C-alpha positions as CSV (number, residue, x, y, z in Angstrom):
1,M,28.7,-3.7,29.0
2,E,25.5,-1.8,29.6
3,K,23.2,-1.5,26.6
4,I,22.3,1.9,25.4
5,R,18.6,1.0,25.5
6,D,18.8,0.1,29.2
7,R,20.5,3.4,29.9
8,I,17.8,5.3,28.1
9,I,15.1,3.6,30.1
10,Q,16.9,4.2,33.4
11,K,17.5,7.9,32.7
12,L,13.9,8.6,31.5
13,E,12.4,6.7,34.5
14,N,14.7,8.5,37.0
15,E,14.0,12.0,35.5
16,L,10.4,11.8,34.4
17,H,8.7,9.0,36.4
18,P,6.6,7.9,33.4
19,L,3.3,6.1,33.8
20,F,4.1,4.3,30.5
21,L,7.5,3.9,28.8
22,E,8.5,1.8,25.8
23,V,11.9,2.0,24.2
24,K,12.5,0.1,21.0
25,D,15.9,-0.5,19.4
26,D,15.2,0.1,15.7
27,S,18.8,-0.2,14.6
28,A,18.3,-3.4,12.7
29,K,15.9,-1.6,10.4
30,H,18.8,0.5,9.2
31,A,21.1,-2.2,8.0
32,G,23.4,-0.8,5.4
33,H,24.4,2.4,7.2
34,V,24.6,0.8,10.6
35,E,27.0,-1.9,11.5
36,A,25.5,-5.1,12.9
37,G,25.1,-4.9,16.7
38,Q,25.3,-1.1,17.0
39,E,22.6,0.6,19.0
40,T,22.0,3.8,17.0
41,H,18.3,4.2,16.2
42,F,15.5,4.2,18.9
43,S,11.8,4.8,19.2
44,I,10.4,6.0,22.5
45,T,6.8,6.0,23.5
46,I,6.2,7.8,26.8
47,Q,3.4,8.9,29.0
48,A,4.7,11.1,31.8
49,P,2.8,13.8,33.9
50,A,6.1,15.8,33.9
51,L,5.7,16.4,30.2
52,T,2.0,17.3,30.2
53,P,2.4,21.0,30.8
54,L,5.1,21.3,28.1
55,S,4.5,22.1,24.5
56,R,5.4,19.3,22.1
57,V,8.6,21.0,21.2
58,A,9.6,21.6,24.8
59,A,8.7,18.0,25.8
60,H,11.0,16.7,23.0
61,Q,13.7,19.2,24.1
62,R,13.4,17.9,27.7
63,I,13.9,14.3,26.5
64,Y,16.9,15.3,24.3
65,Q,18.4,17.1,27.4
66,I,18.0,13.9,29.5
67,L,19.6,11.8,26.8
68,D,22.3,14.3,25.8
69,H,25.2,11.9,26.5
70,E,23.6,9.1,24.4
71,L,22.9,11.5,21.5
72,K,26.5,12.7,21.6
73,T,28.0,9.3,21.8
74,G,26.4,7.0,19.3
75,V,22.6,7.4,19.1
76,H,21.9,8.6,15.6
77,A,18.1,8.8,15.5
78,L,15.4,9.1,18.1
79,A,11.7,8.9,17.3
80,I,9.6,10.3,20.2
81,H,5.9,9.6,20.7
82,I,4.3,11.3,23.7
83,K,1.0,10.0,25.0
84,P,-1.1,12.4,27.0
85,A,-1.0,11.7,30.8
């Protein structure tokens, strides 16, 4: 079964062609309200020229749009850090 983290990476790479991309699964930090083995909390650090002309809010909205399916089917939290390109 494909990991959610891998799907997130693939989608962001395909859509935004980042110069830098790091996706961390932070689910283990949320033990107690997340069952062991679930992929529900992620941190993304991205540097992508496609996001540069966008405001911070618009850039986050673009990422949420790309990851819409994941956010609707199990991803509970997404921390986004955008580095200037």
